[in-house]
C-alpha positions as CSV (number, residue, x, y, z in Angstrom):
1,M,17.9,2.2,12.4
2,N,19.5,5.1,10.0
3,R,20.4,8.8,10.7
4,L,19.4,11.2,7.7
5,T,21.2,14.1,7.8
6,T,20.2,16.5,5.4
7,S,19.4,20.8,5.5
8,F,16.8,20.7,7.7
9,G,18.9,18.8,10.4
10,A,19.5,15.5,11.0
11,F,16.7,12.1,12.0
12,D,17.1,8.8,12.8
13,L,15.0,7.5,11.0
14,T,13.1,3.0,10.9
15,R,10.5,1.4,9.1
16,F,7.6,0.1,10.3
17,P,7.4,-2.4,11.3
18,E,10.8,-2.5,12.5
19,D,12.8,-5.6,11.5
20,P,16.3,-6.0,13.3
21,R,17.4,-8.6,10.0
22,D,15.2,-5.8,7.9
23,A,18.4,-3.8,6.6
24,L,16.1,-1.8,4.1
25,R,16.6,2.1,5.2
26,A,13.6,4.5,6.0
27,W,14.4,6.5,2.4
28,D,16.3,7.4,-0.6
29,A,18.2,8.9,-2.6
30,A,14.9,10.8,-3.6
31,D,13.8,11.7,-1.0
32,E,17.2,13.5,0.0
33,Y,17.4,14.9,-3.5
34,L,13.9,17.2,-3.0
35,L,15.6,17.8,0.6
36,R,18.2,19.0,-1.0
37,R,16.9,21.5,-3.7
38,L,13.6,22.7,-1.0
39,H,16.4,24.2,0.5
40,G,18.0,25.4,-2.0
41,I,20.8,23.5,-4.5
42,D,22.8,25.7,-7.1
43,D,21.6,28.6,-8.4
44,A,18.1,27.7,-7.2
45,P,16.3,29.7,-4.0
46,P,15.4,28.0,-1.5
47,V,11.8,27.2,-1.7
48,P,9.3,29.7,0.2
49,L,7.5,26.9,2.7
50,T,4.7,29.3,3.7
51,G,0.7,28.7,4.0
52,T,-0.7,24.6,3.5
53,V,2.5,22.3,2.4
54,A,1.4,18.6,1.6
55,V,3.5,15.7,1.1
56,V,1.9,12.7,-0.6
57,G,3.1,9.8,-0.8
58,D,6.3,10.2,1.5
59,R,6.6,6.2,2.1
60,W,8.0,6.2,5.3
61,G,7.7,9.9,6.6
62,A,11.7,10.6,6.0
63,L,10.1,14.3,4.0
64,T,7.3,14.7,6.6
65,T,9.7,14.0,9.3
66,S,12.2,16.1,7.8
67,L,9.8,19.2,7.0
68,A,7.6,19.3,11.0
69,G,10.0,21.1,12.7
70,R,9.3,24.6,10.9
71,H,6.3,24.4,8.8
72,P,2.8,22.7,9.4
73,V,2.7,20.1,7.0
74,V,-0.2,17.4,5.9
75,Q,0.8,13.6,4.8
76,I,-0.9,12.9,2.2
77,T,-0.5,9.1,2.6
78,D,-1.9,5.3,0.5
79,S,0.4,2.7,3.1
80,Y,-0.7,2.0,6.8
81,L,3.0,0.7,7.2
82,G,3.8,4.6,5.8
83,R,2.0,6.0,8.8
84,Q,2.9,4.2,11.8
85,A,6.2,4.2,10.2
86,T,5.6,8.5,10.4
87,L,4.5,8.2,13.4
88,A,7.5,6.6,14.9
89,N,10.1,9.2,13.6
90,L,8.5,12.0,14.6
91,A,7.8,10.8,18.0
92,R,11.5,9.9,18.1
93,A,12.8,13.8,16.8
94,G,10.5,15.2,19.0
95,V,8.2,17.0,17.3
96,D,5.0,17.6,18.4
97,P,2.4,15.5,17.0
98,A,0.1,19.1,15.8
99,A,2.4,19.7,13.4
100,V,1.7,17.2,10.6
101,T,-2.1,16.8,9.8
102,L,-2.0,12.8,7.9
103,L,-4.4,12.3,6.0
104,T,-5.2,8.7,3.2
105,V,-6.0,8.6,0.6
106,R,-9.5,8.0,0.8
107,D,-9.8,11.0,3.5
108,T,-10.9,14.7,1.7
109,P,-7.8,16.6,1.1
110,P,-7.5,20.3,2.2
111,E,-9.1,22.4,-0.1
112,R,-6.2,25.0,-0.7
113,I,-2.5,23.8,-1.1
114,D,0.5,25.7,-1.9
115,V,4.0,23.9,-1.8
116,L,2.7,20.7,-3.5
117,L,5.1,17.7,-2.7
118,V,5.0,14.8,-5.1
119,R,7.0,11.3,-3.8
120,I,6.1,9.6,-6.7
121,P,3.9,6.3,-6.3
122,K,4.6,2.7,-8.6
123,S,1.5,2.7,-9.4
124,L,1.0,5.5,-12.3
125,A,-3.1,4.4,-11.9
126,L,-2.6,6.9,-7.9
127,L,-0.6,9.4,-9.4
128,E,-3.6,10.0,-11.5
129,D,-6.3,9.9,-8.6
130,Q,-4.6,11.5,-6.1
131,L,-3.3,15.2,-9.1
132,H,-7.3,14.3,-9.4
133,R,-8.7,15.2,-6.4
134,L,-5.9,17.4,-5.1
135,A,-6.0,20.0,-8.6
136,P,-8.6,22.3,-7.6
137,A,-6.9,22.6,-4.0
138,V,-3.8,24.1,-6.0
139,H,-3.6,28.1,-8.0
140,P,-1.4,29.4,-10.1
141,G,1.3,30.4,-6.8
142,T,1.4,27.4,-5.6
143,V,4.9,25.8,-5.8
144,V,4.4,22.0,-7.3
145,M,7.1,19.5,-7.3
146,G,7.7,16.1,-7.4
147,T,10.7,13.0,-6.4
148,G,11.2,9.6,-7.2
149,M,14.3,7.9,-9.1
150,V,14.8,7.6,-12.1
151,S,13.5,4.5,-13.1
152,E,9.6,5.5,-12.2
153,I,9.5,9.2,-14.0
154,H,8.3,7.7,-17.0
155,T,7.7,10.0,-20.2
156,S,3.4,8.8,-19.3
157,T,4.2,10.3,-16.1
158,L,5.1,13.1,-17.0
159,R,2.2,13.7,-18.6
160,L,-0.1,13.3,-16.2
161,F,1.9,16.3,-14.6
162,E,0.9,17.2,-17.7
163,R,-2.4,17.1,-18.6
164,L,-4.0,17.3,-14.0
165,I,-1.5,20.4,-13.3
166,G,0.3,22.9,-16.3
167,P,3.7,22.8,-17.7
168,T,6.4,19.9,-17.1
169,R,9.9,19.7,-16.7
170,T,12.2,18.0,-15.1
171,S,15.9,18.6,-13.9
172,L,18.8,16.7,-14.1
173,A,19.6,13.1,-12.4
174,A,21.7,13.1,-9.1
175,K,22.6,9.6,-8.3
176,K,19.8,8.0,-9.4
177,A,16.9,10.5,-8.3
178,R,15.3,13.2,-11.1
179,L,12.4,15.7,-9.8
180,V,9.4,17.1,-11.0
181,F,8.4,20.6,-11.3
182,S,5.0,21.7,-12.9
183,T,3.3,24.9,-13.4
184,P,-0.2,24.7,-12.4
185,D,-2.5,25.7,-15.0
186,P,-4.3,28.1,-14.0
187,A,-7.6,26.4,-16.2
188,P,-6.7,22.7,-17.6
189,E,-9.3,20.7,-18.8
190,R,-9.0,17.9,-16.3
191,G,-11.9,15.7,-17.6
192,P,-13.2,14.0,-14.6
193,S,-11.3,10.9,-13.0
194,P,-11.5,7.2,-14.7
195,W,-11.5,5.9,-11.0
196,P,-12.6,4.1,-9.1
197,V,-13.0,0.9,-12.6
198,R,-15.3,-1.7,-12.5
199,Y,-15.1,-5.0,-14.2
200,A,-16.8,-8.8,-13.8
201,L,-14.4,-11.3,-13.0
202,P,-14.4,-13.6,-16.1
203,E,-16.0,-17.5,-15.7
204,G,-13.3,-20.6,-13.8
205,T,-13.4,-18.3,-11.0
206,G,-15.5,-20.7,-8.6
207,A,-18.0,-18.9,-6.5
208,A,-17.0,-15.9,-7.4
209,A,-17.7,-15.4,-11.1
210,G,-19.0,-13.6,-13.3
211,R,-19.6,-11.0,-9.9
212,T,-19.0,-7.0,-10.2
213,V,-15.5,-6.5,-8.3
214,T,-14.5,-2.3,-7.6
215,N,-11.2,-0.9,-7.3
216,H,-9.5,2.0,-5.6
217,A,-6.9,3.1,-8.0
218,G,-2.8,2.7,-5.9
219,I,-4.4,-1.0,-6.0
220,F,-2.3,-4.6,-7.5
221,C,-3.7,-4.8,-10.7
222,A,-6.5,-2.8,-10.7
223,D,-7.8,-2.5,-13.8
224,R,-8.0,-5.7,-14.1
225,L,-8.1,-9.9,-12.6
226,D,-4.4,-10.7,-12.5
227,I,-2.7,-14.7,-12.9
228,G,-2.2,-15.1,-9.7
229,T,-5.9,-14.4,-8.3
230,R,-7.4,-16.1,-11.2
231,F,-5.7,-19.1,-10.5
232,F,-6.7,-19.0,-6.5
233,L,-10.1,-18.2,-7.2
234,S,-10.1,-21.6,-9.4
235,R,-8.6,-23.3,-6.6
236,L,-10.5,-22.0,-3.7
237,P,-11.7,-25.2,-1.3
238,D,-15.6,-25.1,-2.0
239,R,-17.0,-25.8,1.7
240,H,-19.5,-24.4,4.6
241,G,-18.0,-24.9,7.8
242,P,-15.5,-21.9,9.0
243,D,-16.8,-19.2,10.9
244,H,-14.7,-17.0,10.2
245,V,-12.7,-16.4,7.5
246,V,-9.6,-13.6,6.9
247,D,-8.4,-12.9,3.9
248,L,-5.1,-11.2,4.5
249,G,-3.7,-8.6,2.1
250,C,-7.0,-8.7,0.6
251,G,-6.0,-5.9,-2.5
252,N,-10.2,-5.7,-4.2
253,G,-11.5,-8.3,-2.2
254,V,-12.1,-10.3,-4.8
255,V,-10.8,-14.0,-2.6
256,G,-12.1,-13.2,0.3
257,L,-15.9,-12.7,-1.6
258,A,-15.2,-15.5,-3.3
259,A,-15.1,-17.3,0.0
260,A,-17.9,-15.7,2.0
261,L,-20.1,-16.6,-1.7
262,A,-19.2,-20.1,-0.4
263,N,-19.7,-20.0,3.1
264,P,-22.9,-18.2,2.8
265,D,-23.1,-17.8,7.1
266,A,-18.9,-17.1,7.7
267,R,-18.0,-13.6,8.8
268,V,-14.6,-12.9,7.2
269,T,-12.1,-10.5,8.4
270,F,-10.5,-8.3,5.4
271,T,-7.7,-6.9,5.5
272,D,-4.5,-4.4,4.1
273,E,-1.9,-2.1,5.0
274,S,-3.3,-0.5,1.5
275,Y,-6.2,1.9,2.1
276,S,-8.2,2.0,-0.5
277,A,-6.9,-1.4,-1.2
278,V,-9.5,-2.4,1.6
279,A,-11.9,0.9,0.7
280,S,-12.4,-1.3,-2.6
281,A,-12.9,-4.2,-0.7
282,E,-15.3,-3.6,1.3
283,A,-17.6,-1.8,-1.5
284,T,-16.8,-4.9,-3.6
285,F,-18.0,-7.5,-0.5
286,R,-21.8,-4.6,0.1
287,E,-22.1,-5.3,-3.3
288,N,-22.6,-8.6,-3.9
289,V,-23.2,-9.9,-0.3
290,P,-25.3,-7.3,1.1
291,G,-26.0,-8.1,4.8
292,G,-22.7,-10.4,4.9
293,R,-20.8,-10.9,8.4
294,A,-17.6,-8.9,7.1
295,E,-15.4,-6.0,8.6
296,F,-12.4,-4.0,7.0
297,L,-9.6,-3.7,8.3
298,A,-6.1,-0.9,7.5
299,G,-3.8,-2.4,9.6
300,D,-0.2,-4.4,10.5
301,G,-1.1,-7.3,8.3
302,L,-3.5,-9.3,11.2
303,T,-1.9,-7.6,14.7
304,A,-5.4,-6.2,15.0
305,L,-7.2,-9.6,16.0
306,G,-6.4,-11.8,18.1
307,D,-4.5,-15.7,18.4
308,A,-7.3,-19.1,18.0
309,C,-10.1,-16.6,15.9
310,A,-10.2,-18.1,12.5
311,D,-10.5,-21.4,11.1
312,L,-9.4,-20.6,7.6
313,V,-6.4,-17.8,6.1
314,L,-6.6,-16.7,2.1
315,N,-3.6,-14.8,1.1
316,N,-1.3,-14.2,-1.4
317,P,1.8,-11.9,0.1
318,P,3.0,-9.5,-2.1
319,F,7.1,-10.0,-2.3
320,H,8.4,-6.3,-3.6
321,S,8.8,-3.4,-0.9
322,H,7.9,-0.3,-3.4
323,R,11.5,-1.0,-5.4
324,A,13.2,-3.8,-3.5
325,T,12.5,-7.7,-3.4
326,T,11.9,-8.4,-0.3
327,D,10.7,-11.5,2.0
328,T,9.5,-9.8,4.9
329,T,6.1,-9.2,4.2
330,A,5.2,-12.7,3.5
331,R,7.5,-13.3,6.4
332,R,5.2,-12.0,8.8
333,M,1.7,-12.5,7.8
334,F,2.2,-15.5,7.7
335,A,3.5,-16.0,11.0
336,D,0.5,-14.1,11.5
337,A,-1.8,-16.5,10.1
338,R,-0.4,-19.1,12.4
339,R,-0.8,-17.2,15.5
340,V,-4.4,-15.9,14.2
341,L,-5.7,-19.7,13.3
342,R,-7.5,-22.4,15.7
343,P,-6.1,-25.9,16.0
344,G,-6.9,-27.5,13.2
345,G,-7.5,-23.7,10.9
346,E,-6.0,-23.5,7.9
347,L,-3.4,-21.5,5.8
348,W,-4.3,-21.1,1.7
349,V,-0.9,-19.6,0.6
350,V,-0.6,-18.3,-3.5
351,G,2.8,-17.3,-5.1
352,N,5.7,-17.7,-8.1
353,R,6.9,-21.1,-7.5
354,H,10.0,-19.1,-7.6
355,L,9.6,-17.7,-4.0
356,G,9.9,-21.5,-2.5
357,Y,7.2,-20.5,0.3
358,H,7.2,-23.7,0.6
359,V,10.2,-24.5,3.4
360,R,9.1,-20.7,5.2
361,L,5.4,-22.8,5.3
362,R,7.1,-25.7,6.7
363,R,9.5,-23.6,9.6
364,I,6.6,-21.5,10.6
365,F,3.4,-24.5,11.2
366,G,4.7,-27.9,10.8
367,N,3.8,-28.8,7.7
368,C,2.8,-28.3,4.0
369,E,1.2,-28.8,1.5
370,V,1.4,-28.6,-2.5
371,V,-2.6,-28.0,-3.0
372,A,-2.1,-26.4,-6.8
373,S,0.0,-25.8,-9.5
374,D,1.4,-24.9,-13.3
375,P,4.8,-23.2,-14.9
376,K,3.6,-19.9,-12.5
377,F,2.0,-20.0,-9.7
378,V,1.8,-22.4,-6.8
379,I,-1.5,-22.7,-3.5
380,L,-0.5,-24.1,-0.6
381,R,-1.9,-25.5,1.9
382,A,-0.4,-25.2,6.2
383,V,-2.3,-26.6,9.2
384,R,-2.1,-24.9,11.9
385,G,-1.3,-28.4,14.7
386,G,-2.9,-27.9,18.0
387,A,0.5,-26.8,20.1
388,P,1.1,-23.0,21.7
389,G,4.0,-21.7,21.3
390,R,5.8,-18.6,19.2
391,A,6.1,-18.9,15.8
392,R,9.3,-19.3,14.2
393,T,9.8,-16.8,11.3
């Protein structure tokens, strides 16, 4: 836990889930810069925080927690983990939950926004989708400000604000962070949003070849099939028998879809911490397997599933947490998979060769074998033994 001291107060903040081995803070210089500007810095006066204040893309709730004690705030996020971090940080700060309205990016946005604060996301597509959805709620008097690290704000970022909101400029950099200021144009020519996008899976992707997938903005490689998933699809276990398959970190759900097509009697659980990913997976599955047995969960790994309930877990774990490279998420996913697998159940993982997942899997499962590999990727298989007990992570 770390303490963020701002002009709005001092707050003890953590990421979610809380992990004493994770030294990453729940905020960065971009959050600090925006909070300083809102309170007034140098010759710039404070920003009147009146009416509806919408905070978009707040990563771990630092912005929402700092502002919620004084102003009704609407938080809009694509991250289940970010939402849980916000709830924990608000409770720790003693903030009345009624002071904050928590929405996902799939929810209907507010009809009117008076202050729009945007934490620039890694995905330009997600920013485009959100600005399209929020622009109708912006009026000529709306204060629109974005924040991000210098490495996150590009010419394409500013062009999006220009096209969808209005004239845009940036601040000077401070601690490698920068602010974006956009003045609402009362009559911009935005055109329709391009999201979601759809495409057919190419040949060589196993049982899912030729099927159409739906991709909402913000998921990994939303406009095309990434090469790691393509490699995985071409070598998935082609067998009948598993009653319960889990697509862990499902993205658009193509891996779980392929498993469902190869095993028509199986029940498939799609789970991801991204609300957009879960919505994409559901749309993809419903179109291609009408009436199929499936559930779709936005959550923290497999915490919603009971012990020893699954026969096969399929996983392409992320190795980034925003800009930071970390194996924390993969480590927790592997331990979660062992817990939910029945004795004899299997975890199949695809990852970059250099990440060395085989070492972690052998520690957690006691075994690991290479199913396939190429110069960039490796597919690994670990089997849950019959002995009970907690996995070592």
